[in-house]
C-alpha positions in Angstrom: 63.9 51.5 137.7 60.7 53.0 136.4 60.0 54.7 139.7 63.4 56.4 139.7 62.9 57.7 136.2 59.4 59.1 137.1 60.7 60.7 140.3 63.6 62.3 138.4 61.2 63.6 135.7 58.9 65.1 138.3 61.8 66.9 140.1 63.1 68.2 136.8 59.7 69.6 135.8 59.3 71.2 139.3 62.8 72.8 138.9 61.8 74.2 135.5 58.6 75.7 136.9 60.4 77.3 139.7 63.1 78.7 137.3 60.4 80.1 135.0 58.6 81.7 138.0 61.8 83.3 139.2 62.6 84.6 135.7 59.2 86.2 135.6 59.5 87.8 139.1 61.0 91.2 138.3 61.0 92.0 142.0 63.4 89.2 142.8 65.7 90.3 140.0 65.6 93.9 141.2 66.4 92.9 144.7 69.5 90.9 143.6 70.7 93.8 141.4 70.3 96.2 144.2 72.2 94.1 146.6 75.1 93.9 144.2 75.1 97.5 143.1 74.4 99.3 146.4 77.8 98.9 148.1 79.6 100.1 145.0 77.2 103.1 144.6 77.7 104.1 148.2 81.4 103.8 147.9 81.4 106.0 144.8 79.2 108.5 146.5 81.5 108.7 149.5 84.5 109.2 147.2 82.8 112.1 145.4 81.8 113.8 148.7 85.3 113.3 150.2 87.0 114.6 147.0 84.8 117.7 146.9 85.1 118.5 150.6 88.9 117.9 150.6 89.3 120.2 147.5 87.2 122.9 149.3 89.3 122.6 152.5 92.6 122.8 150.5 91.3 126.0 148.8 90.5 127.5 152.1 94.0 126.6 153.4 95.5 128.4 150.4 93.3 131.5 151.0 94.2 131.5 154.7 97.9 131.4 153.9 97.6 134.2 151.4 95.5 136.4 153.8 97.8 135.9 156.8 101.0 136.7 154.9 99.3 139.6 153.1 98.2 141.2 156.4 101.7 141.0 157.9 103.5 142.4 154.9 101.1 145.4 154.9 102.0 146.3 158.5 103.4 149.9 158.8 106.7 149.6 160.5 107.9 151.5 163.6 111.5 152.7 163.9 112.4 152.4 167.6 116.1 151.8 167.0 116.4 152.9 163.4 115.2 149.6 162.0 111.8 149.0 160.4 110.0 146.9 163.0 106.6 145.5 163.9 105.1 144.4 167.2 104.8 140.7 168.0 101.2 141.3 169.1 100.4 142.8 165.6 101.7 139.6 164.0 99.6 137.4 166.3 96.5 139.6 165.6 97.0 139.2 161.9 97.2 135.5 162.2 94.1 135.5 164.4 92.1 137.5 161.8 93.3 135.3 159.0 92.0 132.2 160.8 88.4 133.3 160.1 89.0 132.6 156.4 89.0 128.8 157.0 85.3 128.9 158.0 83.0 127.0 157.6 85.7 124.5 158.6 86.7 124.4 162.2 89.4 127.1 163.0 90.5 125.1 166.1 92.0 122.5 163.7 94.1 125.3 162.1 97.7 126.2 162.9 100.0 128.7 161.3 103.6 130.0 161.3 104.7 133.4 160.0 108.4 134.0 159.5 110.7 136.5 158.0 113.5 135.0 155.9 116.5 136.4 154.1 117.6 134.9 150.8 121.2 133.5 151.0 124.0 134.3 148.6 123.5 131.0 146.8 119.9 132.1 146.0 118.6 128.6 146.7 118.5 128.8 150.5 117.0 131.2 153.0 117.8 132.0 156.7 115.1 132.5 159.3 115.3 136.0 160.8 112.3 135.6 163.1 109.3 133.2 163.4 105.9 133.4 165.1 103.7 130.3 165.7 99.9 130.3 166.1 97.5 127.8 167.7 100.0 125.1 168.6 102.3 125.2 165.6 106.0 125.0 165.9 107.9 128.2 164.9 111.0 127.9 162.7 114.3 128.1 164.5 115.9 131.6 164.2 119.1 131.5 162.1 118.3 128.1 160.7 118.6 127.7 156.9 116.2 125.8 154.6 115.9 125.1 150.8 113.6 127.5 148.8 111.2 126.4 146.2 112.9 126.1 142.8 113.4 129.5 141.2 112.1 131.6 144.1 115.5 132.9 145.2 116.8 133.7 141.7 117.9 137.3 141.6 116.8 137.8 145.2 120.1 137.6 147.0 119.9 139.2 150.5 116.3 140.3 150.0 113.7 139.6 152.7 110.4 137.7 152.4 107.6 137.0 154.8 106.8 133.3 154.7 103.3 132.3 155.8 102.6 128.6 156.4 99.2 127.0 157.2 98.4 123.5 158.4 94.8 122.2 158.8 93.8 118.8 160.3 91.1 117.7 157.9 88.8 114.8 158.9 87.4 113.2 155.7 83.7 112.3 155.5 83.0 108.6 155.4 79.8 106.6 155.0 81.2 103.4 156.6 83.9 104.1 159.1 85.8 107.1 160.6 88.9 107.9 158.6 92.1 109.3 160.0 92.6 113.1 159.8 94.7 114.4 156.9 97.0 117.4 157.3 96.4 119.9 154.5 99.2 122.4 154.0 100.1 125.5 151.9 102.6 128.3 152.1 103.3 131.6 150.4 106.2 134.1 150.2 105.5 137.8 150.0 107.8 140.8 150.3 107.1 143.6 152.9 105.2 146.5 151.3 106.4 149.5 153.3 110.0 148.6 154.0 112.7 146.2 152.7 112.5 144.1 155.9 110.5 143.9 159.2 112.2 143.4 162.5 110.0 141.7 165.1 109.6 143.5 168.5 109.2 140.5 170.8 107.0 141.2 173.8 105.3 144.2 172.3 
């Protein structure tokens, strides 16, 4: 019985010495703290970088939509058949020029659609007059109708707008694994500057 008590006492003393030694070893404490904090810190860093980059990309998408639509609405119309018209090639060129705005992001991931629309009599819907796609986008169907943003059509019955739509496939930054691409989007409506409407001369 005595031997058991002595052995237990010795083990207890040794455990206490080891515990005190670990308590005094700041390097061990720091290593444990680092192991616990590092994954959380890296995750927070990745979220901050992702958020900042995504915000910048969305801002570029908005600027691109504004530039593309603005360029088209500033086109000086021709009157080959008495109607104010613009060449299809001019619209494509305007979209191509606007694509440079997305840099330093990759323009190859950018697609756009420019359309002229007429506000319906209910002032809540618009009808597509013509539509031009760029870089793999899908043009809107001519004569199709769609719902306008709230309030946009108020007081605009039968008036014409150029609608510019931009889509960008944004791949988020990640420290740990590759994330799926996000589609960033923005659109803007502007009225033609030099004429009430702009007919599209397809093939010119």
